[in-house]
Residue, then its C-alpha position, 0 to 999 in steps of 0.5 A: m150878601h144883601w149889598l152885593w145883590v143891591v150893587l148887581i141889580g143897581l148895575i143892571v137897572g142903571a145900564l138898562a136905563k142908560f140904554i133905553m134913554p137916548g142921549k149922552d149920560p154922565g159917569g161910568f160904572i159907579v154912576t150907573i150903579l148909583l143910578g140904578i140904586a136911586g131908581s129903586v129908591l125913587g120907585t119904592l117911594i112912589g110905589r108906597a105913595v100910590g099904594w103898590y107897596q106896603e111898609g118894608q117892601s121894596a120896588g120890583f125890577i120894572v118899577s126900579l127901571l122906571g124910577a131910573l128912567l125918571i131920574l135920567a129924564v130930569y137930568h136931560f131936562f136940566r142939562k138942555r136948559t143949562a147948555 
């Protein structure tokens, strides 16, 4: 049941990040889920480094969204350079 929630929240976070960040984004349904999950992992790592989260805690919805937006921003930065 835990993995079902991970996929569902990943889909929601990834879709919101794609909606907020302007521009053409890669992939479809699966890439959106992976973007949301990766944003959560990145948000957790940054939150632990800053001191927001302790060991064993994961990022919340807002920090996961910020992590996904950061990933999309990096993608758009490198995409514009190579295009």
